[in-house]
N, C-alpha and C positions, 0 to 999 in steps of 0.2 A: 708942621704940615703946610702952612702957607708959604714958608720959605722954600720947601721942596717944589711946590707948584710954581712959584715965581722963578725958581732956578731952571726948571724944565719946560717953561711955557713956550720958548721958541721951537723946541722939538715937537711939542704937542701940536702947535699951530702948523708946523711943517707936515706932520702926519695927517692932520685933518685935511690940509690942502691937497695932499697927494691922493687921499682916499676920495675926495670930492672929484678930482680930475679923473680918476679911474672910473668912478661911477658915471660921470658924464660921457666918457668915451664908450663905456659899455652900453649906455643908453642910445648913443648915436650909431654904433657899429651894428650892422645886420649880418646874419649868417644865412644858412640855407632856408629856403621857403620864406624869406623876408621876415625872419624872426630876430628880434634884437638880442644882443648878447646878454643883457641884464636879465632877460627872462630865463635863459639857460642857467645863469648863476642862481637865480631865485629857485628854479626847479631843483637844482642840485642841492641847495641848502634845505629846502622844505621836504623833499622826497623821503629821506631816511626817517624823519619823524612821522610822516604819514604812514610809511610801511610799518613802523613799530606799533602805532596806534591801531592800524588795520589788523595786524596780526593778533594783537591783544584782544580786540573786540571779536575777531573771527574765531579765535580759540574759545572764547567764552560762549559765542553763539553755537559752536559745534558741541561744546559740553552741554549746553542747555537742550539742544535738539536731540542729542544722542543719549542722554541719560536723564536729566531732570524732567524734561517734558515728556519723555517716553518711559518713565519709570513705571507707570501704571500698565503700559503695554508690555513691558518686560515681565512684570509680575504675572500678568494674564497669560503670556506665552509660556512661562514656567508651569503654571497651573494646567494649561492645555497639554503640555508634554507629560505631566504626571497622569492626567486623565487618560491620555492615549496609551501609556504604558499599562495602566490598570485594565483598560479595555482589551488590550492585546493578551494580557494574562487571562482575563475572563474568557476570551475567545478560545484560547488554547484549552482551558478547562472544559468548555462546552464541547469542543471537538473530541477531547479525550472521553468525556461522558457519552457522547454519541457513539463512538467506536465501541466502548464497553457495552452499551446498550445493544448494539448490533450483535456482538459476540454472545451476550447472554441470551438474546432472543433466538439466535441460531441454536444454541445449546438446548433451550427450552423446547423449541420446535422439534429438534432431533429426539429429545426425551419423550415428548408427547407422541411422536410418530412410531416409537418402538417401546411401548409400554410392556410388551411381552417379555422383554429382557431386563433383569434387574441391573441397575447401574447407578453410580454415584458421581456427581459433579465435583471437581476439585480445581483448585487454583494453584498455579505454579508459583512457588515462593523462593526458588533458588536454583543454581546450577553448579556444575563442577568447574573448578578453576583450571583443571588440566585440559589443554586444547585438544589432546588426543583422545580424551574420554568424553563421551556424550551422555551425560547423566543429568536428570532434573530431580527436584524435590517438590512434592505437593503437600498441601495442608490437610491431608486425610490419612488416617492410620487405622490401627486395629479396632479402635472403638467405633469406627465407621464401617466396619466390615471388610476392610482392605486386607488382603492376604498376598503372599508371594505368588509370582507367576500369573497374576491376573492381567488381562489385556487393558491397555490404555489407548484410547482412540479420541478422535475429534469428528465433527460432522463431515469433514473433508476426507479423512482417511485415518489409518492407524498411526500410532505414535511409538509405542514400545510396550514394555511389560514391567510389572512391579518386581524390583530386585531385593529391596530390603524394606522392612516395616517396623515402625515404632508405634507408640500408643496414639500419637497425634500427627504423625507425618510419615511419608513413605518416599522411597527412592525409586525413580523410574529409569530403566535402561532403554535408551532410544534405539530404534532399529538401525541407525547408522553407526552404532558403537562396534568396536572390534569384537566384543564378546557376544554380540547379538546374532540371532538367527530366526528366520520366519519362514514357515512353509508357504510356498507361493505357486501360482499357476497363471498361465496366460488366459485372458478372458475369451479369446476366440478359439484357439487350438486346444486349450485345456492341458497343454504341456506343463508338467510340474518341474519345480526347481526349489532353490532355497535363497532367500534374500539374506545376504551377509553384509555386515558393516565392515568398513575398511578404515574407519577413523576420519574419512573425508565426509563432506556434507552429503554426497551421493553414495548410497550403498550399491551393491552389485547383485545380480541374479546368477547364481552358480549352478553347476551340474545340468546345463542344457547342451545337448550334443551339437556338433557343428552342422549336422545335416538339417537341423530344425531351422525353418525360415522365420526370422524375427523381424518385425516391421517397426519402424520408428513411430512413437506415439501409441503403441499398443498397450492396452490396460493390463495391469498385473493385479491379481486378487489373492487373498489368503486362501490356502487350500484346506486348512483345518487339521493338517497332519501333525502340527506341532503341539496340539492339545492345549493351546493357549488362546489363539485367536479363532473365533468362529469362522466358518467357511463363508467366502463371498464378500469380505470387507475389502475396500479399495486400498491398495498399497501405493501405487504410483503408475508411471508410464515409462516406456523405454526411451532413452535419449540417445543411446549409441550401442552398437553391437559389432563385434569383430571376432573372427575365428581365433581359437587358442588351442592349447594342448593340455588335456584332452577335451576340454569343453570350451564353449564360447565365453567371451568376456562381455557382459551386458551391463551397461550403466543404467541406473534407475533414478528418475526424478520423483521423490516422494510427493504424494498428494497433499499431505499435511506439511505446513511450513514449520519444520522442526526448530528453526532458529528464531521463531516469533511466537512461541506458545505462551499463552497466558491462562487459558482455561481448557481443561480436558475432562473426559468421561472415563471412569474406571468400570469395566464390565465385571460384575460379581459372579458370572457363570459363563459357560461356554455355549450358551443357547444362541443359535443363529438369529440374526436380526432380519426379520421379514418385513418388507415395506408394506405399510398399511395403505388404505385407499387414499388417505391424505398425502402419502409420500410416494405413491406409485408413479407419479410423473417425473420424479427425480431419483431414479434407482441408483444412479452413480454415487449418490451421497452415501449410501450404505455399501457401496462396492459391487453392486450387481450390474452387469452389462445390460444394455437395452435388449429386450427380447426381439428376435427377428420377426417381421410380420409374416403371418401365415399366408401362404400362396395357395389359391384355389387350383384344383387339377384342371387340365385342359378339357374343354367341352368335347363330348363324344359326338360322333355323327348320328344322324337320326336313325339310320338303319341299325347301327350298332346298339343305340339306346333301346330301340324297339326289341331287338333280339335279346338284349340283356333283360329287358322287362318280361318278355315272354318266357325266357328260360328260368327267371327267378320266381315267376308266378306259380302258385300251387295248382296241381292238376285237379280237375273236377269232372264228375260224370254227367253234370247238367250241361246243356248247350249254352253257349254265350247268350247274353241278353239281346245282343244285336240280332242273332239268328232267330231267336224266338219271336221277335217282333217283326220279322219279314212278312210281307203280304203273301197270301196264298195264290196259286195259279187261277186263271179265269174259269176253269172247269170245276172249281171247288174241291178238287182232290188234293189231298196232302201228299207230299213227296215221301 
């Protein structure tokens, strides 16, 4: 080893001398902004190391601030999200319970307002898979007094009739089914026709002549001619009418939402539903049009009234009281 050093000592001394000269020149030479060249070299040598150290500590600081230091915040955020989801589900349950309460309250009020007619409340438990067939199934059957061809209604209007019955369930044929038919009449003109289903959501009113004036929004009630629905129940309103051959084509918007039925009432008899004092202010609920206000006859003239009074008064042989009370003449003689 000493022999190698002694052999290359001149080269080492030459290299040291050259490096020293270069450093002295770099210390003396100045560049832009009066900065010495050696400072540029020093910055070029030190900067990569500083960048590496800065990146290492910066990444560790970001890891600390984004995960380690905020771990508790992250856990709390996840808990809040779970609580929010639970509260949303609870809110949906409460809204569903509120809607169900409103429906049941309406059914109860309707039942209390028409105690004179026997009826049974039922819940819709299913429907037909055939899009052209409008059939529902309810959770009431023969053991509840349900029979075929009984009327099915809601507080808003009629729904359909019982088509088939088992011991604990029944099949309801809706009024917009192709095989359905309901005797109907207009609430104002009392013109009769038949509500027939076409398989579409809206049924039609058939057998109304073209000369009959039909107004949009006119109420249509049951006529009772089908011996299923009592007379006077609300069916729906007219949405459109156009002349046809040989009868008009009248589209009807049903009063009951047949696509949203959940609870219905089954009438056990054909007894008409008469509004009670509690229900008299909302006669349309049971399908009765509002009664027109009674108009008083025009007042008669005074002379006519007096003549009518005299003519209608019974004749008598006694003089009127006013004549009997007249004063006598001054001479004391009676006339």
